[in-house]
C-alpha positions in Angstrom: 36.3 -24.5 -8.7 38.1 -25.1 -5.4 40.2 -22.8 -3.3 43.6 -23.2 -1.7 44.1 -20.5 0.9 47.6 -19.3 1.2 49.4 -16.9 3.6 51.7 -14.7 1.5 55.0 -13.5 2.9 54.7 -9.8 3.8 57.1 -8.8 1.0 55.4 -11.2 -1.6 58.4 -13.5 -1.7 56.7 -16.8 -1.4 53.9 -18.1 0.7 52.9 -20.8 3.2 49.8 -22.9 3.4 48.2 -24.3 6.6 46.0 -27.4 5.9 43.9 -26.5 9.0 42.8 -23.2 7.6 41.4 -24.5 4.3 37.8 -24.4 5.5 37.7 -20.6 5.8 35.0 -18.8 3.8 36.5 -17.1 0.8 34.9 -13.8 0.1 34.6 -11.4 -2.9 37.4 -9.2 -1.5 40.0 -12.0 -1.5 42.9 -11.9 -3.9 43.4 -14.6 -6.5 47.1 -15.1 -7.1 47.0 -18.1 -9.5 44.7 -20.7 -11.1 45.7 -24.3 -11.6 43.9 -27.2 -13.2 42.9 -29.7 -10.5 41.0 -32.3 -12.5 39.0 -32.3 -15.6 36.4 -29.5 -15.4 37.8 -28.1 -12.1 40.2 -25.2 -11.4 41.9 -24.5 -8.1 42.4 -20.9 -7.2 45.2 -19.9 -4.9 43.8 -17.1 -2.8 44.6 -14.9 0.2 42.6 -12.4 2.2 45.8 -10.2 2.5 47.2 -8.2 -0.5 51.0 -7.9 -0.8 53.2 -5.9 -3.1 53.9 -8.7 -5.6 52.5 -12.1 -6.5 53.7 -14.6 -3.9 53.1 -17.5 -6.3 54.9 -16.2 -9.4 57.2 -13.6 -7.8 56.0 -10.9 -10.3 
């Protein structure tokens, strides 16, 4: 499992990703917005520390 740290828009309509912030420690309180296959046997979780009203990845 790997993590991609995203910064959701405050209203949940989309997100940005800063390559320089990918080394932050992901904690148990972080929100998982999506899971994507990365390679065989590995999943990438799109996560943020901040919770927003709707899923910034799917728009739901």
